[in-house]
C-alpha positions as YAML, in Angstrom:
chain: A
units: angstrom
residues:
- id: 1
  name: MET
  ca: [108.06, -186.15, 211.85]
- id: 2
  name: ASN
  ca: [111.16, -184.00, 212.30]
- id: 3
  name: ARG
  ca: [110.60, -180.68, 210.50]
- id: 4
  name: ARG
  ca: [113.70, -178.65, 209.66]
- id: 5
  name: PRO
  ca: [113.26, -175.09, 211.01]
- id: 6
  name: LEU
  ca: [113.27, -172.12, 208.62]
- id: 7
  name: ILE
  ca: [114.25, -168.61, 209.66]
- id: 8
  name: ALA
  ca: [113.18, -166.15, 206.97]
- id: 9
  name: GLY
  ca: [113.96, -162.44, 206.87]
- id: 10
  name: ASN
  ca: [111.49, -160.10, 205.16]
- id: 11
  name: TRP
  ca: [113.32, -156.84, 204.46]
- id: 12
  name: LYS
  ca: [110.14, -155.11, 203.25]
- id: 13
  name: MET
  ca: [110.70, -151.70, 201.59]
- id: 14
  name: TYR
  ca: [114.10, -151.09, 203.13]
- id: 15
  name: LYS
  ca: [117.66, -151.03, 201.79]
- id: 16
  name: THR
  ca: [119.14, -149.74, 198.56]
- id: 17
  name: CYS
  ca: [121.12, -152.22, 196.47]
- id: 18
  name: GLU
  ca: [124.30, -151.13, 198.22]
- id: 19
  name: GLU
  ca: [122.80, -151.46, 201.70]
- id: 20
  name: ALA
  ca: [121.30, -154.84, 200.87]
- id: 21
  name: ALA
  ca: [124.63, -156.11, 199.56]
- id: 22
  name: GLU
  ca: [126.42, -154.93, 202.71]
- id: 23
  name: THR
  ca: [123.93, -156.66, 205.01]
- id: 24
  name: ALA
  ca: [124.00, -159.86, 202.94]
- id: 25
  name: LYS
  ca: [127.80, -159.90, 202.96]
- id: 26
  name: LYS
  ca: [127.87, -159.58, 206.76]
- id: 27
  name: LEU
  ca: [125.38, -162.44, 207.03]
- id: 28
  name: THR
  ca: [127.46, -164.75, 204.86]
- id: 29
  name: GLU
  ca: [130.44, -164.03, 207.10]
- id: 30
  name: PHE
  ca: [128.46, -164.48, 210.32]
- id: 31
  name: LEU
  ca: [126.94, -167.76, 209.10]
- id: 32
  name: SER
  ca: [130.12, -169.42, 207.91]
- id: 33
  name: PRO
  ca: [130.54, -172.23, 208.64]
- id: 34
  name: PRO
  ca: [126.80, -172.77, 208.20]
- id: 35
  name: PRO
  ca: [124.72, -173.65, 211.26]
- id: 36
  name: GLU
  ca: [123.43, -177.21, 211.33]
- id: 37
  name: ASN
  ca: [119.84, -178.34, 210.86]
- id: 38
  name: ILE
  ca: [118.28, -174.99, 209.95]
- id: 39
  name: ASP
  ca: [117.25, -173.31, 206.70]
- id: 40
  name: ILE
  ca: [117.80, -169.59, 206.18]
- id: 41
  name: MET
  ca: [116.13, -167.26, 203.69]
- id: 42
  name: ILE
  ca: [116.22, -163.50, 203.12]
- id: 43
  name: ALA
  ca: [113.75, -161.54, 200.98]
- id: 44
  name: PRO
  ca: [115.12, -158.17, 199.85]
- id: 45
  name: ALA
  ca: [113.24, -155.67, 197.70]
- id: 46
  name: PHE
  ca: [112.91, -156.57, 194.02]
- id: 47
  name: THR
  ca: [115.56, -154.01, 193.06]
- id: 48
  name: ALA
  ca: [118.20, -155.74, 195.19]
- id: 49
  name: LEU
  ca: [117.49, -159.38, 194.32]
- id: 50
  name: SER
  ca: [120.20, -159.86, 191.70]
- id: 51
  name: THR
  ca: [122.75, -157.96, 193.76]
- id: 52
  name: VAL
  ca: [122.06, -160.01, 196.88]
- id: 53
  name: ALA
  ca: [121.99, -163.26, 194.87]
- id: 54
  name: SER
  ca: [125.57, -162.68, 193.78]
- id: 55
  name: VAL
  ca: [126.66, -161.91, 197.35]
- id: 56
  name: ILE
  ca: [125.11, -165.01, 198.93]
- id: 57
  name: GLN
  ca: [126.00, -167.42, 196.13]
- id: 58
  name: GLY
  ca: [127.58, -170.55, 197.59]
- id: 59
  name: SER
  ca: [126.47, -169.70, 201.14]
- id: 60
  name: CYS
  ca: [123.80, -171.35, 203.32]
- id: 61
  name: ILE
  ca: [121.40, -168.44, 202.69]
- id: 62
  name: ALA
  ca: [118.57, -168.84, 200.16]
- id: 63
  name: LEU
  ca: [116.96, -165.95, 198.31]
- id: 64
  name: GLY
  ca: [113.28, -165.11, 198.45]
- id: 65
  name: ALA
  ca: [110.99, -162.43, 197.02]
- id: 66
  name: GLN
  ca: [108.32, -160.51, 198.87]
- id: 67
  name: ASN
  ca: [105.57, -160.84, 196.27]
- id: 68
  name: MET
  ca: [104.91, -161.86, 192.66]
- id: 69
  name: SER
  ca: [102.33, -161.78, 189.90]
- id: 70
  name: TRP
  ca: [100.22, -164.79, 189.02]
- id: 71
  name: GLU
  ca: [100.92, -164.06, 185.33]
- id: 72
  name: LYS
  ca: [103.95, -165.41, 183.49]
- id: 73
  name: GLU
  ca: [104.38, -162.29, 181.34]
- id: 74
  name: GLY
  ca: [102.36, -159.63, 179.57]
- id: 75
  name: ALA
  ca: [101.18, -156.04, 179.66]
- id: 76
  name: PHE
  ca: [101.09, -155.77, 183.46]
- id: 77
  name: THR
  ca: [102.99, -152.59, 184.27]
- id: 78
  name: GLY
  ca: [104.83, -152.75, 187.57]
- id: 79
  name: GLU
  ca: [104.39, -156.50, 188.08]
- id: 80
  name: ILE
  ca: [107.10, -159.14, 188.54]
- id: 81
  name: SER
  ca: [106.65, -162.73, 187.32]
- id: 82
  name: ALA
  ca: [107.87, -166.05, 188.70]
- id: 83
  name: PRO
  ca: [110.33, -166.59, 185.81]
- id: 84
  name: MET
  ca: [111.79, -163.13, 186.53]
- id: 85
  name: LEU
  ca: [112.29, -164.06, 190.19]
- id: 86
  name: ILE
  ca: [113.90, -167.36, 189.25]
- id: 87
  name: SER
  ca: [116.26, -165.57, 186.86]
- id: 88
  name: CYS
  ca: [117.34, -163.39, 189.81]
- id: 89
  name: GLY
  ca: [118.16, -166.49, 191.86]
- id: 90
  name: CYS
  ca: [115.02, -166.80, 194.00]
- id: 91
  name: HIS
  ca: [113.93, -170.09, 195.53]
- id: 92
  name: TYR
  ca: [111.18, -168.74, 197.83]
- id: 93
  name: VAL
  ca: [108.39, -166.20, 197.46]
- id: 94
  name: ILE
  ca: [106.26, -164.66, 200.22]
- id: 95
  name: ILE
  ca: [102.59, -164.59, 199.25]
- id: 96
  name: GLY
  ca: [99.63, -162.96, 200.99]
- id: 97
  name: HIS
  ca: [101.58, -161.00, 203.59]
- id: 98
  name: SER
  ca: [99.18, -159.02, 205.77]
- id: 99
  name: GLU
  ca: [100.54, -155.76, 204.38]
- id: 100
  name: ARG
  ca: [99.69, -156.93, 200.86]
- id: 101
  name: ARG
  ca: [96.22, -157.91, 202.03]
- id: 102
  name: HIS
  ca: [95.42, -154.85, 204.14]
- id: 103
  name: LEU
  ca: [97.31, -152.06, 202.37]
- id: 104
  name: PHE
  ca: [97.01, -153.23, 198.78]
- id: 105
  name: GLY
  ca: [93.71, -155.10, 198.80]
- id: 106
  name: GLU
  ca: [94.89, -158.60, 197.96]
- id: 107
  name: THR
  ca: [92.04, -161.07, 198.37]
- id: 108
  name: ASP
  ca: [92.15, -164.77, 199.17]
- id: 109
  name: GLU
  ca: [91.42, -165.45, 195.50]
- id: 110
  name: VAL
  ca: [94.42, -163.36, 194.40]
- id: 111
  name: VAL
  ca: [96.60, -165.15, 196.95]
- id: 112
  name: ASN
  ca: [95.42, -168.52, 195.61]
- id: 113
  name: ARG
  ca: [96.31, -167.58, 192.03]
- id: 114
  name: LYS
  ca: [99.79, -166.54, 193.16]
- id: 115
  name: ILE
  ca: [100.31, -169.76, 195.13]
- id: 116
  name: LYS
  ca: [99.37, -171.76, 192.03]
- id: 117
  name: ALA
  ca: [101.77, -169.75, 189.87]
- id: 118
  name: ALA
  ca: [104.62, -170.17, 192.35]
- id: 119
  name: ILE
  ca: [104.12, -173.95, 192.45]
- id: 120
  name: ARG
  ca: [103.83, -174.12, 188.67]
- id: 121
  name: HIS
  ca: [107.27, -172.52, 188.40]
- id: 122
  name: ASN
  ca: [108.85, -174.53, 191.25]
- id: 123
  name: LEU
  ca: [109.19, -171.63, 193.67]
- id: 124
  name: ILE
  ca: [108.59, -172.40, 197.34]
- id: 125
  name: PRO
  ca: [105.56, -170.34, 198.41]
- id: 126
  name: VAL
  ca: [105.33, -168.91, 201.92]
- id: 127
  name: LEU
  ca: [101.60, -168.46, 202.48]
- id: 128
  name: CYS
  ca: [100.89, -165.81, 205.13]
- id: 129
  name: VAL
  ca: [97.72, -165.99, 207.21]
- id: 130
  name: GLY
  ca: [96.61, -164.22, 210.37]
- id: 131
  name: GLU
  ca: [93.93, -162.24, 212.16]
- id: 132
  name: THR
  ca: [93.67, -158.55, 213.06]
- id: 133
  name: GLU
  ca: [93.37, -157.36, 216.65]
- id: 134
  name: GLU
  ca: [89.67, -156.68, 216.13]
- id: 135
  name: GLU
  ca: [89.11, -160.19, 214.79]
- id: 136
  name: ARG
  ca: [90.94, -161.70, 217.76]
- id: 137
  name: GLU
  ca: [88.86, -159.65, 220.21]
- id: 138
  name: GLN
  ca: [85.71, -160.86, 218.43]
- id: 139
  name: LYS
  ca: [86.98, -164.45, 218.79]
- id: 140
  name: LYS
  ca: [87.21, -164.87, 215.01]
- id: 141
  name: THR
  ca: [90.84, -166.05, 214.94]
- id: 142
  name: PHE
  ca: [90.07, -169.63, 213.96]
- id: 143
  name: SER
  ca: [87.47, -168.71, 211.33]
- id: 144
  name: VAL
  ca: [89.95, -166.27, 209.73]
- id: 145
  name: LEU
  ca: [92.71, -168.90, 209.70]
- id: 146
  name: ASP
  ca: [90.27, -171.45, 208.28]
- id: 147
  name: LYS
  ca: [89.20, -169.21, 205.42]
- id: 148
  name: GLN
  ca: [92.62, -167.82, 204.51]
- id: 149
  name: THR
  ca: [94.26, -171.24, 204.54]
- id: 150
  name: GLU
  ca: [91.53, -173.13, 202.70]
- id: 151
  name: LYS
  ca: [91.11, -170.42, 200.06]
- id: 152
  name: GLY
  ca: [94.87, -170.03, 199.72]
- id: 153
  name: VAL
  ca: [95.39, -173.68, 198.72]
- id: 154
  name: GLU
  ca: [92.11, -174.20, 196.90]
- id: 155
  name: GLU
  ca: [92.24, -176.59, 193.91]
- id: 156
  name: LEU
  ca: [95.74, -177.76, 194.84]
- id: 157
  name: SER
  ca: [96.64, -181.30, 195.88]
- id: 158
  name: SER
  ca: [98.84, -182.39, 198.75]
- id: 159
  name: THR
  ca: [101.46, -183.47, 196.18]
- id: 160
  name: GLU
  ca: [101.48, -180.02, 194.58]
- id: 161
  name: LEU
  ca: [101.73, -178.41, 198.02]
- id: 162
  name: ALA
  ca: [104.62, -180.59, 199.21]
- id: 163
  name: THR
  ca: [107.01, -177.61, 199.47]
- id: 164
  name: LEU
  ca: [104.46, -175.11, 200.85]
- id: 165
  name: VAL
  ca: [105.44, -173.12, 203.93]
- id: 166
  name: VAL
  ca: [102.73, -171.41, 206.00]
- id: 167
  name: ALA
  ca: [103.46, -168.33, 208.11]
- id: 168
  name: TYR
  ca: [101.09, -167.39, 210.91]
- id: 169
  name: GLU
  ca: [101.24, -163.65, 211.43]
- id: 170
  name: PRO
  ca: [98.85, -162.18, 213.98]
- id: 171
  name: VAL
  ca: [98.41, -158.78, 212.33]
- id: 172
  name: TRP
  ca: [98.21, -157.09, 215.72]
- id: 173
  name: ALA
  ca: [101.78, -158.23, 216.47]
- id: 174
  name: ILE
  ca: [103.50, -157.08, 213.27]
- id: 175
  name: GLY
  ca: [105.79, -154.14, 213.89]
- id: 176
  name: THR
  ca: [103.93, -153.24, 217.07]
- id: 177
  name: GLY
  ca: [106.34, -154.71, 219.59]
- id: 178
  name: LYS
  ca: [103.52, -157.01, 220.73]
- id: 179
  name: THR
  ca: [104.16, -160.71, 220.41]
- id: 180
  name: ALA
  ca: [101.71, -163.54, 220.77]
- id: 181
  name: THR
  ca: [102.45, -165.55, 223.88]
- id: 182
  name: VAL
  ca: [104.04, -168.91, 223.20]
- id: 183
  name: ASP
  ca: [100.71, -170.52, 224.10]
- id: 184
  name: GLN
  ca: [98.80, -168.28, 221.67]
- id: 185
  name: ALA
  ca: [101.30, -169.07, 218.93]
- id: 186
  name: GLN
  ca: [101.17, -172.81, 219.61]
- id: 187
  name: GLU
  ca: [97.36, -172.79, 219.69]
- id: 188
  name: ALA
  ca: [97.16, -171.05, 216.29]
- id: 189
  name: HIS
  ca: [99.85, -173.27, 214.73]
- id: 190
  name: ALA
  ca: [98.22, -176.46, 215.99]
- id: 191
  name: TYR
  ca: [94.90, -175.26, 214.62]
- id: 192
  name: LEU
  ca: [96.47, -174.53, 211.22]
- id: 193
  name: ARG
  ca: [98.02, -177.98, 211.15]
- id: 194
  name: GLY
  ca: [94.57, -179.40, 211.83]
- id: 195
  name: VAL
  ca: [93.06, -177.39, 208.97]
- id: 196
  name: ILE
  ca: [95.73, -178.74, 206.61]
- id: 197
  name: GLU
  ca: [95.18, -182.29, 207.82]
- id: 198
  name: LYS
  ca: [91.43, -182.02, 207.30]
- id: 199
  name: LYS
  ca: [91.82, -180.60, 203.80]
- id: 200
  name: LEU
  ca: [94.97, -182.28, 202.50]
- id: 201
  name: GLY
  ca: [95.74, -185.27, 204.69]
- id: 202
  name: ASN
  ca: [97.89, -186.34, 207.59]
- id: 203
  name: HIS
  ca: [101.20, -186.69, 205.74]
- id: 204
  name: LEU
  ca: [101.27, -183.07, 204.53]
- id: 205
  name: ALA
  ca: [100.03, -181.82, 207.90]
- id: 206
  name: LYS
  ca: [102.92, -183.55, 209.64]
- id: 207
  name: SER
  ca: [105.59, -182.41, 207.17]
- id: 208
  name: ILE
  ca: [104.55, -178.82, 206.45]
- id: 209
  name: ARG
  ca: [106.50, -176.05, 208.16]
- id: 210
  name: ILE
  ca: [104.47, -173.38, 209.94]
- id: 211
  name: LEU
  ca: [106.43, -170.24, 210.82]
- id: 212
  name: TYR
  ca: [105.53, -167.60, 213.36]
- id: 213
  name: GLY
  ca: [105.71, -163.95, 212.31]
- id: 214
  name: GLY
  ca: [105.07, -160.96, 214.54]
- id: 215
  name: SER
  ca: [107.77, -158.99, 216.38]
- id: 216
  name: VAL
  ca: [110.14, -161.97, 216.55]
- id: 217
  name: LYS
  ca: [113.39, -161.00, 218.25]
- id: 218
  name: PRO
  ca: [116.51, -162.75, 219.56]
- id: 219
  name: ASN
  ca: [115.07, -162.66, 223.10]
- id: 220
  name: ASN
  ca: [111.85, -164.57, 222.24]
- id: 221
  name: ILE
  ca: [112.84, -166.85, 219.36]
- id: 222
  name: GLU
  ca: [113.97, -169.78, 221.50]
- id: 223
  name: SER
  ca: [110.78, -169.97, 223.58]
- id: 224
  name: LEU
  ca: [108.65, -169.77, 220.43]
- id: 225
  name: LEU
  ca: [110.57, -172.53, 218.67]
- id: 226
  name: LYS
  ca: [110.25, -174.84, 221.67]
- id: 227
  name: MET
  ca: [106.55, -175.11, 220.85]
- id: 228
  name: PRO
  ca: [105.82, -178.40, 219.04]
- id: 229
  name: ASP
  ca: [104.02, -176.81, 216.08]
- id: 230
  name: VAL
  ca: [106.24, -173.73, 215.57]
- id: 231
  name: ASP
  ca: [108.77, -174.58, 212.87]
- id: 232
  name: GLY
  ca: [110.58, -171.30, 212.40]
- id: 233
  name: ALA
  ca: [109.99, -167.59, 212.02]
- id: 234
  name: LEU
  ca: [109.16, -164.98, 209.40]
- id: 235
  name: VAL
  ca: [111.07, -161.98, 210.72]
- id: 236
  name: GLY
  ca: [110.62, -158.33, 209.80]
- id: 237
  name: GLY
  ca: [112.41, -155.62, 211.77]
- id: 238
  name: ALA
  ca: [114.94, -157.89, 213.44]
- id: 239
  name: SER
  ca: [116.13, -159.16, 210.06]
- id: 240
  name: LEU
  ca: [117.27, -155.73, 208.89]
- id: 241
  name: GLN
  ca: [120.44, -155.78, 210.97]
- id: 242
  name: ALA
  ca: [122.85, -158.60, 210.22]
- id: 243
  name: GLU
  ca: [123.77, -158.94, 213.90]
- id: 244
  name: SER
  ca: [120.21, -159.43, 215.17]
- id: 245
  name: PHE
  ca: [119.31, -161.79, 212.32]
- id: 246
  name: ARG
  ca: [122.45, -163.83, 213.05]
- id: 247
  name: ASP
  ca: [121.38, -164.09, 216.69]
- id: 248
  name: LEU
  ca: [117.96, -165.35, 215.61]
- id: 249
  name: VAL
  ca: [119.44, -167.99, 213.33]
- id: 250
  name: LEU
  ca: [121.95, -169.10, 215.95]
- id: 251
  name: TYR
  ca: [119.40, -169.08, 218.80]
- id: 252
  name: ASN
  ca: [120.36, -172.58, 219.96]
- id: 253
  name: GLN
  ca: [124.03, -172.69, 218.96]
...
């Protein structure tokens, strides 16, 4: 099955509204006319979502959020709900990023509740999974991927998960300058596809997009995306500059 690649930029806690608008405007100019056969998403901070949405309206760039609550509304100070994200123009939401897991204590159960909420509100969830350096050294990579993936989609059917995107992020490669070798990336992605097939069936396993995230840059994107099970990238640092993100998106143009 031919899976359409997705290049997603996670801007993390960077950029004021003005800076985000400037970067988004440059991207719309760089990516017009739109490149063929590739999907593009950027995920600014919550504060800049509406601003960026107005800048990219009518372009080939989709809007995503970096996190969300599993609740629709209520007395949850500091939280942001799926309907709020949708009202800002979001189509995607990143869930279970390693920084949310390791810095803010999000568990697999919390991630699962957020995935369910995203699907319930027709947002496309990007489920992040990946092992730490210590877990890789202890040869626990596959058991970590097993647990995070299975728990993340627990009690959801293949039909409900039709739009799900999975992002494999080896935690030891995020922001460190280290990158998994193409063989390491392919091995993990193929394993994840096997986990999905075992749990949810062959059709979803063949159609689901699995992105690689971990120090992705213009000089390694092409070799990563040549791997049969790597369907795009979740990009951090290299997405913050419009020029480097453009080069990632246009890697094969």
